[in-house]
C-alpha positions in Angstrom: 27.3 -2.3 21.5 24.3 -2.1 23.6 23.7 1.4 22.5 23.8 0.5 18.8 21.4 -2.3 19.4 19.0 0.1 21.2 19.2 2.6 18.4 18.3 -0.1 15.8 15.4 -1.4 17.9 14.0 2.1 18.3 14.4 2.8 14.6 12.6 -0.4 13.7 9.8 0.4 16.2 9.4 3.9 14.8 9.4 2.8 11.2 6.9 0.0 11.9 4.5 2.6 13.5 4.9 4.9 10.4 4.3 2.0 8.0 1.1 1.2 9.8 -0.1 4.8 9.5 0.9 4.9 5.8 -0.9 1.6 5.3 -4.2 3.0 6.7 -3.8 6.1 4.6 -3.1 4.2 1.4 -6.0 1.8 1.8 -8.3 4.8 2.5 -7.1 6.6 -0.6 -7.6 3.5 -2.7 -11.1 3.0 -1.4 -12.0 6.7 -2.0 -10.8 6.4 -5.6 -12.8 3.2 -6.2 -15.9 4.8 -4.8 -15.5 7.9 -6.9 -15.2 5.7 -10.1 -18.2 3.7 -9.1 -20.3 6.8 -8.4 -19.3 8.3 -11.7 -20.6 5.2 -13.5 -17.5 4.3 -15.4 -17.9 1.6 -18.1 -15.5 -0.9 -16.5 -15.1 -2.3 -13.0 -13.5 0.4 -10.8 -9.8 -0.2 -10.5 -6.7 1.6 -9.2 -3.1 1.1 -10.5 -0.2 1.4 -8.1 3.6 1.5 -8.7 5.9 -0.1 -6.1 9.6 -0.3 -5.6 11.9 -1.1 -2.6 13.5 1.9 -1.1 14.4 1.2 2.5 17.9 0.1 3.2 17.8 -2.5 6.0 14.1 -3.2 5.6 13.7 -5.3 2.4 10.0 -6.0 3.2 9.1 -2.3 3.0 8.2 -0.8 -0.3 7.2 2.6 -1.6 3.8 2.8 -3.2 2.6 5.5 -5.6 -0.9 5.6 -7.0 -1.3 5.7 -10.8 -2.0 9.3 -11.9 -1.3 10.9 -8.6 2.5 11.6 -8.6 2.4 13.5 -5.3 0.8 10.6 -3.3 3.4 8.2 -2.1 3.7 6.0 1.1 5.9 3.3 2.5 4.3 0.1 3.6 5.1 -3.6 4.2 3.8 -5.4 1.1 2.4 -8.5 2.7 0.5 -6.4 5.3 -0.8 -4.2 2.5 -2.1 -7.2 0.5 -3.5 -8.9 3.6 -5.5 -5.8 4.5 -6.8 -5.3 1.0 -7.8 -9.0 0.8 -9.7 -8.8 4.1 -11.6 -5.8 2.7 -12.6 -7.8 -0.4 -10.2 -6.2 -2.8 -8.3 -8.2 -5.4 -4.6 -7.4 -6.0 -3.4 -8.4 -9.4 0.4 -8.4 -8.9 2.8 -7.4 -11.6 6.5 -6.6 -11.4 6.4 -3.0 -10.3 2.9 -2.1 -11.4 -0.2 -3.7 -9.8 -4.0 -3.4 -10.3 -6.5 -3.3 -7.4 -10.2 -4.0 -8.0 -13.2 -5.0 -5.9 -13.5 -8.8 -5.5 -17.1 -9.6 -6.3 -16.7 -13.2 -5.2 -15.7 -12.1 -1.6 
């Protein structure tokens, strides 16, 4: 059983590393989209919509995120880490069921 335990530990470590990379890429993509909207002078506060759903068997904290309007852009992250990073960067996350809106937080 030691081998099975080692396999699972390695799998968890590998997926954690991938989730961190995906988190950075997703936050970068969101920031780029918000800056583009701000630069274009839209009539409303810049915002990004994202869709989420749980997809990883054995990792209930991991979710798949897809940006609204960009069907080819999809990453897997840990939701609480994602929200924590966005909040630390002064973004507000308005959480829905499977669809969420991210906007700059002017009170931050």
